[in-house]
C-alpha positions, 0 to 999 in steps of 0.5 A: 680854601674855596671861595665862599658864598654869601657875605664877604666883608671889605674890611677897613684899615684902622688908622690912628689919627696921624694916619699910622695903621692901628694893627691892634684894632685891625686884628680885633675887627678881623676876629669880630667879623669871623666870630659873628659868621662871616666867612670871607674878608677882602683885605687891602681893597678899596674899603681898605685904602689900598691906594695909600698903602705901601707894599710892606703895609699891604702884605703885613695886613694880609699876613695878619688876617691869614694868621687870625683866620687860621682857615676859618675864613676865606682871605681875599688879598687886594693885589691889583695894579695898573702895572701888570708886572706890579700886579704879578709882584703883589699876587706873589707876596699875597700867595706867599703870606697864605692868602686864599684868593687875590682880587684883581682890579681893572687897571686904572688911569691907563684905559686899556682896551678889552683885549688889553685887559684880557692879556693883563689878567691872563699874564697874572694868572699864568704867572702866579699859582693863585686863584684870582677874582677879577674886580670890575669898578668903572666909577673908580678906575675909568675902564669897564670890564665887559661881560664878554671879556669876563666870559672869555677870562673865565676860561683862563685856569686860576681865574675863578670869579668876578666882583661886579661893582656897577649900580645898573643891574644890566651888567649883573644880568649879562654876567649870570645869563650869558652863554660862554661864562665857565660853569662854577665861575663865581659872580659877586656883587660889589654894590650894597645897594643892589646885592639883594637883587643880584643874589635873586638873579643868581649871584653867589654873594656880595662883597659888602662895606656895610657888614663892616659895621653890622655883619650879622645884620648883613648876613641875615639880609643876605639870607632873605635874598638867597631864600626868596623871602620878602626883603626886610628893609628894617634889617638893612633899609635903603637909606642906610645903604645910600649913607654908606656911599654919600661920600667916597668910600671908606669915609662914611664907614669909618665915621660910622665905626668910630661912632660905634667905638670900633676904630679911631678917628684915622684916614689917610689923605687925600681922603678926609674925616667927614666934618658931619654925620654921614646919615642918621641910620648910619650913626644910629646903627653905630651907637646901637652896635656900641650899646649892644657890645657888638652883638646885634643879632 
């Protein structure tokens, strides 16, 4: 399946209060997202608490999503690592269980050079016959994937796009306007706050946290951005998007999903369950979702 345009949900990993994965709820969430029109899901990414999943859990979640989607949505598996060999292994597993694309985060902690990043991602692409999307998120990993390096990597066979998660629009602007980026290379915003502006610049879509809670709202909001229509903040107000990241992701979105009655109160340490409401708008939409039986169209 080809990469989609529009809203891609970075789906949470539902858990029991003891931290065990709630696989039945995960299946329900994946089905609900697809039923409401989402055509792309990132499984076992940052929002899915990939850093605390063992390899078996990681691959099992991807496999479940593939089985539920049955070709109706593009399944993008988080498969990155700060070890090139481990990233290759995870990518092979993702391919073998049927994922459409592997999301490859910039290696964390090691702080490689730009040349090191180029060779890391190229090695994965050459080792595994699978489409890869790069994931630039310097606030999490401590190293930035520069637009020039991205442009260079866009010509490596198998590397088909990038998720850029920088709050500054400058990086997105450079990616979309830079000479040297291969034609057809997909650029996605990874930041709900700036995603509509990114789409207006020419980005192909957004990998969204907010769409876990309100997928239909996020789809409409993205359509407004794509069409150039005036932004309707009543659909997805700035204050709501800010609430999503008032604490480390996915703490606020899990709290909101719990308020909506969609997930149990489970998260893995060192993250903790929020002791207070993460934001009025966040929980207002969560309660509305609950009252409207998840339709919110």
